[in-house]
N, C-alpha and C positions, 0 to 999 in steps of 0.2 A: 596544259594539264593532260596527264595520261588517262584517258577515259577507260582504259582496260583495267586500271587499278580499282579494286573494290573500295568503296567508301565505308568506313566504320561508323556505325550508328549506335549510340548508347541506348539500348532498349530497356535498361533497368529503370523501372518506375520508382521514383523516390517516394517514401512514405511522408505524408503531410503531418506536421506537428503544429498544434495550436498552443498559444501561451497566454496566460492572464497574469500580468505583472504591472505594477504601477511605475516601475523604473525603466524609462526608455532606453537608457544605456545598457541595461541588462538584456533587454529584448534584442537590441542590435548586436550585442555580443553573442547571444545565442544564435541569431540569424547567421552570423559569420561562421561560427563553429559548425553549424549544421550544413552549411553550404560546402564546407571542406570535407564532410564525412563521406560523401558519395552514396549515403543511404537515406538521408532524411532531408526535408526541406521545410523551412518555417513558413506556414501559411498565414492566416490572419491572426492578429494579436488583439488582446482586449485589456482594458484597465479596470473593469468591474466584473463581478460575477454574473450580472445580468447580460453584459456584452459577451462574456464567455459562453453563456448558455446559447445565445444567438449563433455564435460561431460554430458551436458543436452541432446544433440542429440543422443549420443551413449548409455547412461545408463538410461535416462528418470526418474530421481529422482522425488519423489512427490513434494519436495520443494527444491529450491536452495537459499542459503543465500549469499548475496553479501555485501561486505564492501564498504561503500560509499567513503572511502578514496582512492578507485581506480580511482576516478575522477568523479565529479558531472555530467557533460554533457555526459561523456562516459557511466556511469552507467545508466543514463536516457535513452540514445539511446539503450543500450543493453537490458534493461527491455522492452522497446517498441517492439524491433525486436523479442526477444525471446518469448514474450507473444503471438505473432502472429505465430511464427514458431513452438513453443512447448506448445500449450494451456493446456496440462495435467500436466505441471510442473509449480508450483506457485512460485513467487519470494518474498523473504523477504529481505528487506534492513536494515542493521544495521550499527551503527557507534559509535565512542567514544562520540560524541555529535550529536544532531539533532535538528534543529529548526522546527517550525511549517510549515513555507513556504517550506522548503526542503522536509519534510515529505509529504506534500500535492502534491508536484511536482512528487514525486515517485509514489504516489497512482494514480495520473492522468496518468502517463506513463504505469501503468498496474500492479504495485507491489500490493501484497495482504497483506503484513505485514510490519510494521515499528517498530523497537525496538532499544533501545540504548544498547551498550555493558555493561553498568553499571547496567542493569536491573537484578532483582532477577531471580534465576533459575525457580521459579514457573511462573514468567511472560513469560519467554522464552518458556516454555513448553505450556503455555496457548496460546501463539501466534502461535506456530507450530500446535497445535491441531485445532485451529480455522481455520487457513489457509489451513490445510490438508482437511478440510471439504468444502473448496471452498469459505469461507467467508473472510471478511476483518477485520484485527486486527491492532489497533494502540493504543499506550499508551495515556490515557486521559490527562495525565499531559503535553503532547506536545501541547495541544491546549491552546491558550491564554485565559485569563479570560474574554476577551471581546466577545468571541464567543456567549455567552448567549444573550448579548445585541443585537448582530447582528440578532440573530434568532427572537427576539422580534420585532425589527424594520421591519423585512420583513412582519410581519403581518399587518403593516400599509400601504402596497402597494395596489394600486388599481388592479383590475383584469387585465387591460391592461398592467400595469407596471410589474405585475407578468409574463405575457406572454413575454414581452421584456426581462426581466431578465433571464428567462429560455432559450431563444434563444441565449443570450449573453454567458451563461454558456456552450452552445453547440458549441461555437466558431464562430457563424455567425457574419458577419459585418453589419453595418447599412443598406446598400442597400439590403442585403439579408433578413434582418429582415423586412424591409419595404415591400419587395415583398411577404414575407411569410404572413404578417398580412394585406396586402392590404392598407398600409398607406404610407405617404411620408417620405423620409429619414430625413427631418427636424423635423417631428413629433417624430421620433425615438430619435433624439437628445434631444428633450424636455423631453421625458419620462426618458431617461438616467440621465438627470440633476436632475430630481425629485428622481430617485432611489438612486443616489449618496448622495443626501441631507438626505434622510430618513434612509438609512442604515449606513451612515458614512464611507462607503467604497470608496476608490479613484481608479478610473481607471477600465477598462474592465478586466484587469488581476486580480485585487483584487476581483471583482465580481465572476470570474471563480473559484478562490481559495476558497472563502467563500461558493460557491455552492458545491464544492467538499467536504468541511468540513461537510456541511449538510447531504450529501449522505453517508459519512463515519461514522458519529456519531452513527447511530443505531447499527452498528456492532462492536463498540469498546468495549474492555474489560478494565475496570477501574482498575488500579493497583497503 
């Protein structure tokens, strides 16, 4: 050996990824993909949300990937709790299928990334890189084509209607909105009626979801 030659040492520290999935073959496939990425490494895996909580608390991975098949409400609750308990670990939710409404619920609960298991490897790595930087990532194809129309219709709202809409998106009820804006609850109802008519969205929950879509859109990666 030529001892005068410098020895190259890989000083790049790979980011640890945790995963909670019931399918062993999926976990091993993910391990192989991450091993070849040069950026990430798969740490501990879990098969239940309880095990996943232990992994997050004891190993502090940069990202934890959760299978939505573990149970919609349970995963939503888990994401909400762990986002508060372990703010340095970001959650990515994936599944064999994913609807827009499901994806937006997970984002609202605190998830940073949403991706389908059928996505290309390049999309998965893009998702992980974006989330690792603390940004939100979601496949553009998960959004319905009507999203653009809803964005346009919001431009037709009056300044007061915009204020009411923003407070609805924050989860405030009519009485709270009235108190915040110094108007009567009945006036809030009238504004909501006009908002529903102009946006084509039905119900407060629909407004909240469409608002979350607006907030997520600037950070999405289109694949």
